[in-house]
C-alpha positions in Angstrom: -4.7 25.3 87.2 -4.4 27.8 90.0 -3.6 31.4 89.0 0.0 32.3 89.3 1.7 28.9 88.9 5.3 29.3 87.9 6.7 25.9 87.0 9.5 24.4 85.0 6.9 22.6 82.9 5.3 25.9 82.1 8.7 27.3 80.8 9.3 24.1 78.8 5.9 24.5 77.1 6.6 28.2 76.5 9.9 27.3 74.8 8.1 24.6 72.7 5.5 27.1 71.6 8.3 29.6 70.8 10.0 27.0 68.7 6.9 26.3 66.7 6.2 30.1 66.4 9.7 30.6 65.2 9.5 27.8 62.6 6.3 29.2 61.2 7.6 32.7 61.3 10.8 31.8 59.4 8.6 30.7 56.5 7.1 34.2 56.2 9.4 36.8 57.8 13.0 35.6 57.2 13.6 38.3 54.7 12.5 41.0 57.1 14.3 39.9 60.2 16.6 37.0 59.6 16.3 33.6 61.4 18.6 34.5 64.3 16.9 37.8 65.1 13.5 36.2 64.8 14.5 33.3 67.1 15.7 35.8 69.7 12.5 37.9 69.5 10.2 34.9 69.7 12.1 33.2 72.5 12.4 36.2 74.7 8.8 37.1 74.1 7.7 33.7 75.1 9.8 33.6 78.3 8.9 37.1 79.4 5.3 36.7 78.5 5.1 33.4 80.5 6.7 35.0 83.5 4.4 38.0 83.3 1.4 35.7 83.0 2.4 33.8 86.1 3.2 36.8 88.2 0.1 38.8 87.2 -2.0 35.7 87.8 -0.6 35.4 91.3 -0.6 39.0 92.2 -3.4 40.7 90.3 -6.0 38.1 89.3 -9.0 38.0 91.5 -9.5 34.9 93.5 -12.6 34.4 95.6 -13.7 32.0 98.3 -17.3 30.7 98.0 -19.3 31.3 101.2 -21.4 28.2 100.6 -18.9 25.4 99.8 -15.6 27.1 100.7 -14.0 26.5 97.4 -11.5 28.9 95.9 -12.8 30.2 92.6 -12.0 32.8 89.9 -15.7 33.9 89.7 -17.3 36.4 92.0 -20.5 34.3 92.3 -20.3 30.6 93.2 -23.1 28.2 94.3 -25.6 31.0 93.6 -24.1 33.3 96.2 -21.5 36.2 96.2 -18.0 34.9 97.0 -15.5 36.8 99.1 -12.4 38.3 97.4 -9.3 36.6 98.9 -6.6 38.2 96.8 -6.1 40.2 93.7 -8.1 43.0 92.1 -11.8 42.6 91.9 -12.8 42.2 88.2 -9.2 41.4 87.1 -10.0 38.0 85.6 -8.1 35.5 83.5 -8.9 37.5 80.3 -7.2 40.5 81.8 -4.1 38.4 82.7 -4.0 37.1 79.1 -4.3 40.6 77.7 -1.4 41.8 79.9 0.6 38.7 78.9 0.0 39.2 75.1 0.8 43.0 75.4 4.0 42.2 77.2 5.0 39.7 74.6 4.3 42.2 71.8 6.3 44.9 73.5 9.3 42.5 74.1 9.3 41.4 70.5 9.2 45.0 69.3 12.0 46.0 71.6 14.2 43.1 70.4 13.4 44.1 66.8 14.4 47.7 67.5 17.5 46.9 69.4 18.9 44.2 67.1 18.2 46.1 63.8 
């Protein structure tokens, strides 16, 4: 999809992924955290991570317009020619958005762990 899409479906999918992550985590980490604490950490991480992913995709991820075909693209070269930056930060690609999202999720989970201990 287009970078920065915040949708209800995206949040439903994030909650579904959180539920699966929680279920798997309960099998291995219940003695360390307890199921309720784990559920809170995983759910908040998923929701905050999804939001950060969408917002950073919309505000930071580079989007270019191809000078040849006019298409919007996430790559700086399209149709064999340099594309013009339309928004975002040059070089801040989807991998950078994913890294920010993953780091945010890890920080949120850590904070929940520390605050609920």
